[in-house]
C-alpha positions as MATLAB code, in Angstrom:
seq = 'MAKAKKQTSSKFKSDLVKELDAAIAQLTRVRALAISGAAADATSRQMAKKVASKKPAKRVLSTSAREAMAEAQRKRWAKVRRQKKQAERAALAK';
ca = [
      10.826 -128.471 -135.526;
      11.949 -129.885 -132.148;
      15.307 -130.310 -134.069;
      14.951 -126.368 -134.928;
      14.832 -125.737 -131.648;
      17.468 -128.066 -130.160;
      19.896 -126.458 -132.932;
      19.006 -122.998 -131.980;
      19.273 -124.171 -128.244;
      22.604 -125.174 -128.381;
      24.385 -123.089 -130.825;
      23.401 -120.239 -128.456;
      24.365 -122.135 -125.672;
      27.311 -122.418 -127.407;
      27.795 -118.608 -128.331;
      27.201 -117.981 -124.863;
      30.240 -120.351 -124.066;
      32.562 -118.395 -126.461;
      31.326 -115.195 -124.518;
      32.086 -115.829 -121.307;
      35.416 -117.862 -121.892;
      36.446 -114.491 -123.865;
      35.163 -112.758 -120.680;
      37.409 -115.041 -118.525;
      39.972 -114.316 -120.499;
      40.323 -110.104 -120.711;
      39.675 -110.781 -116.798;
      42.791 -112.804 -116.246;
      44.555 -109.915 -118.080;
      43.373 -107.383 -116.454;
      43.996 -109.372 -113.178;
      47.550 -109.312 -114.291;
      47.877 -106.149 -115.275;
      46.743 -104.970 -111.743;
      49.102 -107.331 -109.574;
      52.059 -106.412 -112.063;
      50.691 -102.978 -111.332;
      50.986 -102.398 -107.591;
      53.975 -101.462 -106.961;
      53.937  -98.584 -109.814;
      50.461  -97.916 -108.203;
      52.150  -97.120 -104.951;
      54.786  -95.294 -106.203;
      52.202  -92.933 -108.024;
      50.053  -92.155 -104.436;
      52.953  -91.128 -102.777;
      53.714  -88.674 -105.635;
      50.000  -87.601 -106.013;
      50.295  -86.628 -102.226;
      53.198  -84.492 -103.030;
      51.546  -82.905 -105.653;
      48.987  -82.548 -103.773;
      50.568  -81.146 -100.621;
      51.891  -78.047 -102.381;
      50.002  -74.654 -102.330;
      48.860  -73.595 -105.683;
      50.631  -70.009 -106.548;
      49.239  -66.939 -105.437;
      48.078  -64.474 -107.726;
      48.950  -61.394 -107.746;
      47.279  -58.530 -109.070;
      48.102  -54.940 -109.645;
      46.972  -52.130 -107.868;
      45.301  -50.874 -111.309;
      43.883  -53.893 -112.040;
      42.833  -53.836 -108.553;
      41.041  -50.304 -108.812;
      39.761  -51.172 -112.150;
      37.752  -54.235 -110.443;
      36.657  -52.175 -108.068;
      35.131  -49.441 -110.177;
      34.009  -52.814 -112.143;
      31.989  -53.408 -109.375;
      30.872  -50.569 -108.283;
      29.125  -49.355 -111.695;
      27.393  -52.850 -111.248;
      25.820  -52.079 -108.394;
      24.728  -48.800 -109.072;
      23.386  -49.842 -112.201;
      21.407  -53.006 -109.562;
      20.274  -49.755 -107.548;
      18.982  -47.670 -110.451;
      17.049  -50.337 -111.519;
      15.912  -51.105 -108.136;
      14.364  -47.372 -107.791;
      12.974  -47.060 -111.138;
      10.486  -49.972 -110.242;
       9.968  -48.521 -106.757;
       8.746  -45.037 -109.302;
       6.709  -47.376 -111.288;
       5.125  -48.705 -108.295;
       4.025  -45.670 -107.333;
       3.153  -44.073 -110.062;
       0.811  -46.564 -110.798;
];
């Protein structure tokens, strides 16, 4: 029984060591990429600032579009007022 526990324990340790080695290797590769990409990051940050500083183009609506939007909004508010009046009438009727 002691041998079985010892074998299981050593197998677990060897698996753990293999996983740690793989993780270290991956981190080393990522570190190397990060170091080599540092110059590229600085350039991309400068480009991002230029792009972010530009104002978006102003949207221009035609007069007829603005009128249609205004009319639709007036209809929506009229509906709300109508529903409010109906609710008040119903409350008074009770």
